[in-house]
C-alpha positions, 0 to 999 in steps of 0.5 A: 402182801401173801406169799402166794400172790407174790410167787404166783405173779413171779411165775406169771411174769417171768413167763415168756410172752410178748412183753418179755419178747419186745423187751429183749428184742429192744435190748438187742437191738437198741441197748439198755436204755431202750430196755428200760424204756420197753419194760416201762411201756409194757408195765404201763399197758397193763393199768388199763386191764387192771383198771378194768378188772377193778371196775367190772368191765373186764366182765363186760368184755368177757360177756361181749363176744364184739367187743372181745373179738374187736380188741383181739383182732386189733391185737393180732394186727399189731403183733403181725405188724411188729413182726414185719418190723423185725424184718424190715429192721424199722420202727421201735426195733430199728438197730440204733447206737444211741437212744434219743428222747424221741426214740425212747418214747416210741419204744415205750408207746410200742410196749404199751400198745403191745400189752393194751391190745391183748384182751386176755389180760383184762379177763386173766386180772378179773380171774386172778386178783380177786382170789387174794382178796378176802371176802371179809376185806373191809376195803376191797377196792384199796386191796385190789389196787395194792396187789395191782401196785404190786405186781406192776412193779414186779413186772417193771423189775423182772423186765429190766433184769431180762432187758439189762441181761440182753444188752450186756451181750448186744455189743457181740450180737450187733457186730455180727450181721449173720447172727443179727440176721437169724434174731431178727428172723426169730424175733419176727417169728416169736411176734407171728406166733403170738399174734397166731396164739391170740388169734385163736384165743377165746373168751 
């Protein structure tokens, strides 16, 4: 595993995006357990994109305007739906004192959907992973699997750190309704802005 791959991956993962925003939102509304579930769901949502990159399906997505647009607009709609849920205090971002098994599954499923409905991820991995596979590599697919596994492990670890930090200050925020209201508006605005950014994304 090259140092350049690890450093590049860390920069990409730690940069604010839908996964980070969702993990922080889950931590502040539901606590540490939900933040770990959100991190797991977002990490799980990377698997289809990495699989597509390794199997060459991402190239089809890149070449097909219709396929790209279909997934892109589903992602836009879902991010706007997340913004609406944040404002309405419903769904996976509803404030709960304790997170049960069903609630945790909802948090995981939402994190998974947030990432899987972003076609830019497939194209990103199609361009990103091969850069770290040598031209004379004997087993290129195995190498890409190793890199993918490392990227996912780093994603989960970084998101958990984000989430646990946010969960550690949750009690101070949840007990202040005015602060919570502003945070909800901030999260709603963040999801809406990411949805708008995805709407204008091109292949």
